[in-house]
SEFIZA-3560 file (N, C-alpha, C; in Angstrom, 3 decimals):
REM SEFIZA-3560
<numar><xx>16.287</xx><yy>7.211</yy><zz>2.313</zz><atom>N</atom></numar>
<numar><xx>14.862</xx><yy>7.502</yy><zz>2.234</zz><atom>CA</atom></numar>
<numar><xx>14.261</xx><yy>6.825</yy><zz>0.998</zz><atom>C</atom></numar>
<numar><xx>14.981</xx><yy>6.856</yy><zz>-0.127</zz><atom>N</atom></numar>
<numar><xx>14.473</xx><yy>6.232</yy><zz>-1.345</zz><atom>CA</atom></numar>
<numar><xx>14.289</xx><yy>4.732</yy><zz>-1.161</zz><atom>C</atom></numar>
<numar><xx>15.201</xx><yy>4.123</yy><zz>-0.427</zz><atom>N</atom></numar>
<numar><xx>15.097</xx><yy>2.680</yy><zz>-0.151</zz><atom>CA</atom></numar>
<numar><xx>13.846</xx><yy>2.393</yy><zz>0.671</zz><atom>C</atom></numar>
<numar><xx>13.572</xx><yy>3.230</yy><zz>1.644</zz><atom>N</atom></numar>
<numar><xx>12.388</xx><yy>3.053</yy><zz>2.483</zz><atom>CA</atom></numar>
<numar><xx>11.119</xx><yy>3.164</yy><zz>1.645</zz><atom>C</atom></numar>
<numar><xx>11.078</xx><yy>4.139</yy><zz>0.753</zz><atom>N</atom></numar>
<numar><xx>9.917</xx><yy>4.301</yy><zz>-0.126</zz><atom>CA</atom></numar>
<numar><xx>9.751</xx><yy>3.074</yy><zz>-1.015</zz><atom>C</atom></numar>
<numar><xx>10.856</xx><yy>2.565</yy><zz>-1.552</zz><atom>N</atom></numar>
<numar><xx>10.797</xx><yy>1.378</yy><zz>-2.412</zz><atom>CA</atom></numar>
<numar><xx>10.252</xx><yy>0.183</yy><zz>-1.631</zz><atom>C</atom></numar>
<numar><xx>10.712</xx><yy>0.017</yy><zz>-0.401</zz><atom>N</atom></numar>
<numar><xx>10.239</xx><yy>-1.094</yy><zz>0.436</zz><atom>CA</atom></numar>
<numar><xx>8.748</xx><yy>-0.939</yy><zz>0.731</zz><atom>C</atom></numar>
<numar><xx>8.314</xx><yy>0.273</yy><zz>1.048</zz><atom>N</atom></numar>
<numar><xx>6.895</xx><yy>0.507</yy><zz>1.317</zz><atom>CA</atom></numar>
<numar><xx>6.042</xx><yy>0.225</yy><zz>0.080</zz><atom>C</atom></numar>
<numar><xx>6.540</xx><yy>0.591</yy><zz>-1.094</zz><atom>N</atom></numar>
<numar><xx>5.798</xx><yy>0.311</yy><zz>-2.324</zz><atom>CA</atom></numar>
<numar><xx>5.697</xx><yy>-1.194</yy><zz>-2.571</zz><atom>C</atom></numar>
<numar><xx>6.757</xx><yy>-1.921</yy><zz>-2.274</zz><atom>N</atom></numar>
<numar><xx>6.714</xx><yy>-3.378</yy><zz>-2.405</zz><atom>CA</atom></numar>
<numar><xx>5.706</xx><yy>-3.974</yy><zz>-1.416</zz><atom>C</atom></numar>
<numar><xx>5.693</xx><yy>-3.443</yy><zz>-0.201</zz><atom>N</atom></numar>
<numar><xx>4.725</xx><yy>-3.911</yy><zz>0.791</zz><atom>CA</atom></numar>
<numar><xx>3.302</xx><yy>-3.615</yy><zz>0.336</zz><atom>C</atom></numar>
<numar><xx>3.094</xx><yy>-2.442</yy><zz>-0.273</zz><atom>N</atom></numar>
<numar><xx>1.768</xx><yy>-2.076</yy><zz>-0.770</zz><atom>CA</atom></numar>
<numar><xx>1.325</xx><yy>-3.030</yy><zz>-1.868</zz><atom>C</atom></numar>
<numar><xx>2.232</xx><yy>-3.363</yy><zz>-2.789</zz><atom>N</atom></numar>
<numar><xx>1.897</xx><yy>-4.295</yy><zz>-3.861</zz><atom>CA</atom></numar>
<numar><xx>1.508</xx><yy>-5.655</yy><zz>-3.287</zz><atom>C</atom></numar>
<numar><xx>2.237</xx><yy>-6.104</yy><zz>-2.276</zz><atom>N</atom></numar>
<numar><xx>1.923</xx><yy>-7.387</yy><zz>-1.641</zz><atom>CA</atom></numar>
<numar><xx>0.555</xx><yy>-7.314</yy><zz>-0.955</zz><atom>C</atom></numar>
<numar><xx>0.270</xx><yy>-6.218</yy><zz>-0.281</zz><atom>N</atom></numar>
<numar><xx>-1.021</xx><yy>-6.048</yy><zz>0.389</zz><atom>CA</atom></numar>
<numar><xx>-2.161</xx><yy>-6.000</yy><zz>-0.625</zz><atom>C</atom></numar>
<numar><xx>-1.918</xx><yy>-5.363</yy><zz>-1.769</zz><atom>N</atom></numar>
<numar><xx>-2.942</xx><yy>-5.306</yy><zz>-2.816</zz><atom>CA</atom></numar>
<numar><xx>-3.231</xx><yy>-6.705</yy><zz>-3.360</zz><atom>C</atom></numar>
<numar><xx>-2.179</xx><yy>-7.489</yy><zz>-3.594</zz><atom>N</atom></numar>
<numar><xx>-2.378</xx><yy>-8.862</yy><zz>-4.069</zz><atom>CA</atom></numar>
<numar><xx>-3.125</xx><yy>-9.688</yy><zz>-3.025</zz><atom>C</atom></numar>
<numar><xx>-2.767</xx><yy>-9.496</yy><zz>-1.754</zz><atom>N</atom></numar>
<numar><xx>-3.429</xx><yy>-10.213</yy><zz>-0.672</zz><atom>CA</atom></numar>
<numar><xx>-4.904</xx><yy>-9.843</yy><zz>-0.617</zz><atom>C</atom></numar>
<numar><xx>-5.216</xx><yy>-8.564</yy><zz>-0.783</zz><atom>N</atom></numar>
<numar><xx>-6.609</xx><yy>-8.118</yy><zz>-0.765</zz><atom>CA</atom></numar>
<numar><xx>-7.395</xx><yy>-8.787</yy><zz>-1.887</zz><atom>C</atom></numar>
<numar><xx>-6.825</xx><yy>-8.818</yy><zz>-3.076</zz><atom>N</atom></numar>
<numar><xx>-7.513</xx><yy>-9.434</yy><zz>-4.212</zz><atom>CA</atom></numar>
<numar><xx>-7.726</xx><yy>-10.928</yy><zz>-3.953</zz><atom>C</atom></numar>
<numar><xx>-6.671</xx><yy>-11.611</yy><zz>-3.524</zz><atom>N</atom></numar>
<numar><xx>-6.782</xx><yy>-13.041</yy><zz>-3.235</zz><atom>CA</atom></numar>
<numar><xx>-7.827</xx><yy>-13.308</yy><zz>-2.153</zz><atom>C</atom></numar>
<numar><xx>-7.772</xx><yy>-12.530</yy><zz>-1.084</zz><atom>N</atom></numar>
<numar><xx>-8.714</xx><yy>-12.723</yy><zz>0.017</zz><atom>CA</atom></numar>
<numar><xx>-10.142</xx><yy>-12.382</yy><zz>-0.394</zz><atom>C</atom></numar>
<numar><xx>-10.300</xx><yy>-11.377</yy><zz>-1.242</zz><atom>N</atom></numar>
<numar><xx>-11.639</xx><yy>-11.022</yy><zz>-1.730</zz><atom>CA</atom></numar>
<numar><xx>-12.234</xx><yy>-12.151</yy><zz>-2.553</zz><atom>C</atom></numar>
<numar><xx>-11.404</xx><yy>-12.803</yy><zz>-3.349</zz><atom>N</atom></numar>
<numar><xx>-11.884</xx><yy>-13.943</yy><zz>-4.129</zz><atom>CA</atom></numar>
<numar><xx>-12.279</xx><yy>-15.105</yy><zz>-3.211</zz><atom>C</atom></numar>
<numar><xx>-11.514</xx><yy>-15.321</yy><zz>-2.165</zz><atom>N</atom></numar>
<numar><xx>-11.844</xx><yy>-16.372</yy><zz>-1.197</zz><atom>CA</atom></numar>
<numar><xx>-13.177</xx><yy>-16.053</yy><zz>-0.535</zz><atom>C</atom></numar>
<numar><xx>-13.351</xx><yy>-14.794</yy><zz>-0.115</zz><atom>N</atom></numar>
<numar><xx>-14.599</xx><yy>-14.383</yy><zz>0.537</zz><atom>CA</atom></numar>
<numar><xx>-15.773</xx><yy>-14.600</yy><zz>-0.418</zz><atom>C</atom></numar>
<numar><xx>-15.578</xx><yy>-14.222</yy><zz>-1.663</zz><atom>N</atom></numar>
<numar><xx>-16.660</xx><yy>-14.344</yy><zz>-2.657</zz><atom>CA</atom></numar>
<numar><xx>-17.055</xx><yy>-15.800</yy><zz>-2.888</zz><atom>C</atom></numar>
<numar><xx>-16.085</xx><yy>-16.698</yy><zz>-2.832</zz><atom>N</atom></numar>
<numar><xx>-16.348</xx><yy>-18.099</yy><zz>-3.129</zz><atom>CA</atom></numar>
<numar><xx>-16.600</xx><yy>-18.958</yy><zz>-1.895</zz><atom>C</atom></numar>
<numar><xx>-16.537</xx><yy>-18.368</yy><zz>-0.702</zz><atom>N</atom></numar>
<numar><xx>-16.725</xx><yy>-19.130</yy><zz>0.530</zz><atom>CA</atom></numar>
<numar><xx>-18.207</xx><yy>-19.412</yy><zz>0.746</zz><atom>C</atom></numar>
<numar><xx>-18.495</xx><yy>-20.633</yy><zz>1.114</zz><atom>N</atom></numar>
<numar><xx>-19.880</xx><yy>-21.050</yy><zz>1.326</zz><atom>CA</atom></numar>
<numar><xx>-20.282</xx><yy>-20.958</yy><zz>2.797</zz><atom>C</atom></numar>
<numar><xx>-19.413</xx><yy>-20.503</yy><zz>3.636</zz><atom>N</atom></numar>
<numar><xx>-19.750</xx><yy>-20.347</yy><zz>5.043</zz><atom>CA</atom></numar>
<numar><xx>-19.138</xx><yy>-21.406</yy><zz>5.946</zz><atom>C</atom></numar>
<numar><xx>-18.550</xx><yy>-22.434</yy><zz>5.364</zz><atom>N</atom></numar>
<numar><xx>-17.973</xx><yy>-23.497</yy><zz>6.177</zz><atom>CA</atom></numar>
<numar><xx>-16.470</xx><yy>-23.326</yy><zz>6.372</zz><atom>C</atom></numar>
<numar><xx>-15.915</xx><yy>-22.271</yy><zz>5.792</zz><atom>N</atom></numar>
<numar><xx>-14.474</xx><yy>-21.998</yy><zz>5.922</zz><atom>CA</atom></numar>
<numar><xx>-14.281</xx><yy>-20.643</yy><zz>6.583</zz><atom>C</atom></numar>
<numar><xx>-13.144</xx><yy>-20.457</yy><zz>7.241</zz><atom>N</atom></numar>
<numar><xx>-12.871</xx><yy>-19.123</yy><zz>7.809</zz><atom>CA</atom></numar>
<numar><xx>-12.754</xx><yy>-18.086</yy><zz>6.686</zz><atom>C</atom></numar>
<numar><xx>-13.240</xx><yy>-16.897</yy><zz>6.958</zz><atom>N</atom></numar>
<numar><xx>-13.230</xx><yy>-15.830</yy><zz>5.965</zz><atom>CA</atom></numar>
<numar><xx>-12.076</xx><yy>-14.877</yy><zz>6.269</zz><atom>C</atom></numar>
<numar><xx>-11.217</xx><yy>-14.592</yy><zz>5.269</zz><atom>N</atom></numar>
<numar><xx>-10.118</xx><yy>-13.641</yy><zz>5.478</zz><atom>CA</atom></numar>
<numar><xx>-10.654</xx><yy>-12.236</yy><zz>5.775</zz><atom>C</atom></numar>
<numar><xx>-9.861</xx><yy>-11.469</yy><zz>6.464</zz><atom>N</atom></numar>
<numar><xx>-10.231</xx><yy>-10.105</yy><zz>6.845</zz><atom>CA</atom></numar>
<numar><xx>-9.784</xx><yy>-9.130</yy><zz>5.759</zz><atom>C</atom></numar>
<numar><xx>-10.660</xx><yy>-8.883</yy><zz>4.795</zz><atom>N</atom></numar>
<numar><xx>-10.310</xx><yy>-7.976</yy><zz>3.699</zz><atom>CA</atom></numar>
<numar><xx>-10.266</xx><yy>-6.524</yy><zz>4.171</zz><atom>C</atom></numar>
<numar><xx>-10.992</xx><yy>-6.206</yy><zz>5.238</zz><atom>N</atom></numar>
<numar><xx>-10.940</xx><yy>-4.841</yy><zz>5.778</zz><atom>CA</atom></numar>
<numar><xx>-9.536</xx><yy>-4.522</yy><zz>6.281</zz><atom>C</atom></numar>
<numar><xx>-8.880</xx><yy>-5.490</yy><zz>6.888</zz><atom>N</atom></numar>
<numar><xx>-7.509</xx><yy>-5.287</yy><zz>7.361</zz><atom>CA</atom></numar>
<numar><xx>-6.568</xx><yy>-5.070</yy><zz>6.180</zz><atom>C</atom></numar>
<numar><xx>-6.809</xx><yy>-5.799</yy><zz>5.084</zz><atom>N</atom></numar>
<numar><xx>-5.996</xx><yy>-5.604</yy><zz>3.881</zz><atom>CA</atom></numar>
<numar><xx>-6.158</xx><yy>-4.176</yy><zz>3.362</zz><atom>C</atom></numar>
<numar><xx>-7.399</xx><yy>-3.706</yy><zz>3.286</zz><atom>N</atom></numar>
<numar><xx>-7.646</xx><yy>-2.343</yy><zz>2.799</zz><atom>CA</atom></numar>
<numar><xx>-7.022</xx><yy>-1.294</yy><zz>3.712</zz><atom>C</atom></numar>
<numar><xx>-7.112</xx><yy>-1.535</yy><zz>5.005</zz><atom>N</atom></numar>
<numar><xx>-6.523</xx><yy>-0.601</yy><zz>5.968</zz><atom>CA</atom></numar>
<numar><xx>-5.004</xx><yy>-0.532</yy><zz>5.794</zz><atom>C</atom></numar>
<numar><xx>-4.381</xx><yy>-1.689</yy><zz>5.587</zz><atom>N</atom></numar>
<numar><xx>-2.928</xx><yy>-1.729</yy><zz>5.375</zz><atom>CA</atom></numar>
<numar><xx>-2.551</xx><yy>-0.973</yy><zz>4.105</zz><atom>C</atom></numar>
<numar><xx>-3.296</xx><yy>-1.180</yy><zz>3.031</zz><atom>N</atom></numar>
<numar><xx>-3.021</xx><yy>-0.485</yy><zz>1.769</zz><atom>CA</atom></numar>
<numar><xx>-3.143</xx><yy>1.018</yy><zz>1.967</zz><atom>C</atom></numar>
<numar><xx>-4.187</xx><yy>1.448</yy><zz>2.661</zz><atom>N</atom></numar>
<numar><xx>-4.391</xx><yy>2.875</yy><zz>2.919</zz><atom>CA</atom></numar>
<numar><xx>-3.246</xx><yy>3.469</yy><zz>3.737</zz><atom>C</atom></numar>
<numar><xx>-2.816</xx><yy>2.763</yy><zz>4.780</zz><atom>N</atom></numar>
<numar><xx>-1.726</xx><yy>3.253</yy><zz>5.623</zz><atom>CA</atom></numar>
<numar><xx>-0.410</xx><yy>3.316</yy><zz>4.849</zz><atom>C</atom></numar>
<numar><xx>-0.169</xx><yy>2.318</yy><zz>4.002</zz><atom>N</atom></numar>
<numar><xx>1.058</xx><yy>2.328</yy><zz>3.195</zz><atom>CA</atom></numar>
<numar><xx>1.022</xx><yy>3.474</yy><zz>2.183</zz><atom>C</atom></numar>
<numar><xx>-0.135</xx><yy>3.704</yy><zz>1.565</zz><atom>N</atom></numar>
<numar><xx>-0.264</xx><yy>4.830</yy><zz>0.634</zz><atom>CA</atom></numar>
<numar><xx>0.038</xx><yy>6.148</yy><zz>1.335</zz><atom>C</atom></numar>
<numar><xx>-0.473</xx><yy>6.302</yy><zz>2.541</zz><atom>N</atom></numar>
<numar><xx>-0.246</xx><yy>7.535</yy><zz>3.291</zz><atom>CA</atom></numar>
<numar><xx>1.238</xx><yy>7.693</yy><zz>3.641</zz><atom>C</atom></numar>
<numar><xx>1.876</xx><yy>6.619</yy><zz>4.090</zz><atom>N</atom></numar>
<numar><xx>3.293</xx><yy>6.690</yy><zz>4.448</zz><atom>CA</atom></numar>
<numar><xx>4.148</xx><yy>7.015</yy><zz>3.230</zz><atom>C</atom></numar>
<numar><xx>3.854</xx><yy>6.382</yy><zz>2.101</zz><atom>N</atom></numar>
<numar><xx>4.601</xx><yy>6.645</yy><zz>0.867</zz><atom>CA</atom></numar>
<numar><xx>4.434</xx><yy>8.104</yy><zz>0.461</zz><atom>C</atom></numar>
<numar><xx>3.215</xx><yy>8.600</yy><zz>0.503</zz><atom>N</atom></numar>
<numar><xx>2.949</xx><yy>9.986</yy><zz>0.131</zz><atom>CA</atom></numar>
<numar><xx>3.708</xx><yy>10.964</yy><zz>1.020</zz><atom>C</atom></numar>
<numar><xx>3.692</xx><yy>10.720</yy><zz>2.316</zz><atom>N</atom></numar>
<numar><xx>4.394</xx><yy>11.600</yy><zz>3.260</zz><atom>CA</atom></numar>
<numar><xx>5.897</xx><yy>11.620</yy><zz>2.960</zz><atom>C</atom></numar>
<numar><xx>6.474</xx><yy>10.434</yy><zz>2.751</zz><atom>N</atom></numar>
<numar><xx>7.912</xx><yy>10.364</yy><zz>2.486</zz><atom>CA</atom></numar>
<numar><xx>8.270</xx><yy>10.994</yy><zz>1.137</zz><atom>C</atom></numar>
<numar><xx>7.452</xx><yy>10.749</yy><zz>0.115</zz><atom>N</atom></numar>
<numar><xx>7.731</xx><yy>11.346</yy><zz>-1.193</zz><atom>CA</atom></numar>
<numar><xx>7.613</xx><yy>12.864</yy><zz>-1.136</zz><atom>C</atom></numar>
<numar><xx>6.613</xx><yy>13.367</yy><zz>-0.422</zz><atom>N</atom></numar>
<numar><xx>6.466</xx><yy>14.818</yy><zz>-0.280</zz><atom>CA</atom></numar>
<numar><xx>7.628</xx><yy>15.410</yy><zz>0.510</zz><atom>C</atom></numar>
<numar><xx>8.094</xx><yy>14.697</yy><zz>1.505</zz><atom>N</atom></numar>
<numar><xx>9.230</xx><yy>15.153</yy><zz>2.302</zz><atom>CA</atom></numar>
<numar><xx>10.487</xx><yy>15.246</yy><zz>1.435</zz><atom>C</atom></numar>
<numar><xx>10.686</xx><yy>14.224</yy><zz>0.594</zz><atom>N</atom></numar>
<numar><xx>11.850</xx><yy>14.234</yy><zz>-0.295</zz><atom>CA</atom></numar>
<numar><xx>11.745</xx><yy>15.361</yy><zz>-1.315</zz><atom>C</atom></numar>
<numar><xx>10.547</xx><yy>15.586</yy><zz>-1.847</zz><atom>N</atom></numar>
<numar><xx>10.349</xx><yy>16.641</yy><zz>-2.841</zz><atom>CA</atom></numar>
<numar><xx>10.615</xx><yy>18.015</yy><zz>-2.225</zz><atom>C</atom></numar>
<numar><xx>10.233</xx><yy>18.184</yy><zz>-0.973</zz><atom>N</atom></numar>
<numar><xx>10.450</xx><yy>19.458</yy><zz>-0.297</zz><atom>CA</atom></numar>
<numar><xx>11.928</xx><yy>19.722</yy><zz>-0.051</zz><atom>C</atom></numar>
<numar><xx>12.718</xx><yy>18.668</yy><zz>0.062</zz><atom>N</atom></numar>
<numar><xx>14.149</xx><yy>18.816</yy><zz>0.323</zz><atom>CA</atom></numar>
<numar><xx>14.961</xx><yy>19.035</yy><zz>-0.946</zz><atom>C</atom></numar>
<numar><xx>14.370</xx><yy>18.714</yy><zz>-2.111</zz><atom>N</atom></numar>
<numar><xx>15.121</xx><yy>18.868</yy><zz>-3.368</zz><atom>CA</atom></numar>
<numar><xx>15.262</xx><yy>20.361</yy><zz>-3.681</zz><atom>C</atom></numar>
<numar><xx>16.445</xx><yy>20.746</yy><zz>-4.152</zz><atom>N</atom></numar>
<numar><xx>16.638</xx><yy>22.166</yy><zz>-4.476</zz><atom>CA</atom></numar>
<numar><xx>15.789</xx><yy>22.570</yy><zz>-5.675</zz><atom>C</atom></numar>
<numar><xx>15.308</xx><yy>23.780</yy><zz>-5.621</zz><atom>N</atom></numar>
<numar><xx>14.494</xx><yy>24.316</yy><zz>-6.713</zz><atom>CA</atom></numar>
<numar><xx>15.429</xx><yy>24.913</yy><zz>-7.755</zz><atom>C</atom></numar>
<numar><xx>15.259</xx><yy>24.512</yy><zz>-9.009</zz><atom>N</atom></numar>
<numar><xx>16.106</xx><yy>25.065</yy><zz>-10.063</zz><atom>CA</atom></numar>
<numar><xx>15.270</xx><yy>25.973</yy><zz>-10.947</zz><atom>C</atom></numar>
<numar><xx>15.887</xx><yy>27.061</yy><zz>-11.371</zz><atom>N</atom></numar>
<numar><xx>15.214</xx><yy>27.998</yy><zz>-12.268</zz><atom>CA</atom></numar>
<numar><xx>15.440</xx><yy>27.558</yy><zz>-13.698</zz><atom>C</atom></numar>
<numar><xx>14.352</xx><yy>27.353</yy><zz>-14.405</zz><atom>N</atom></numar>
<numar><xx>14.438</xx><yy>26.941</yy><zz>-15.802</zz><atom>CA</atom></numar>
<numar><xx>14.261</xx><yy>28.186</yy><zz>-16.682</zz><atom>C</atom></numar>
<numar><xx>15.311</xx><yy>28.644</yy><zz>-17.241</zz><atom>N</atom></numar>
<numar><xx>15.181</xx><yy>29.745</yy><zz>-18.169</zz><atom>CA</atom></numar>
<numar><xx>15.878</xx><yy>30.906</yy><zz>-17.708</zz><atom>C</atom></numar>
//
């Protein structure tokens, strides 16, 4: 499970970089070039965040509770 979370976080970082790069392209495009789909980048980042959160919460729920004190 930890490996899956690590892979998803790496995918999220790549999607975030892609969003930034594509946003810069969109900002500098004069209309004669194809425009990248930054909405798809944002959607991917959101879905990866949700998947990571679900898996991390699942792992936290499975960890034994220890009494401190």
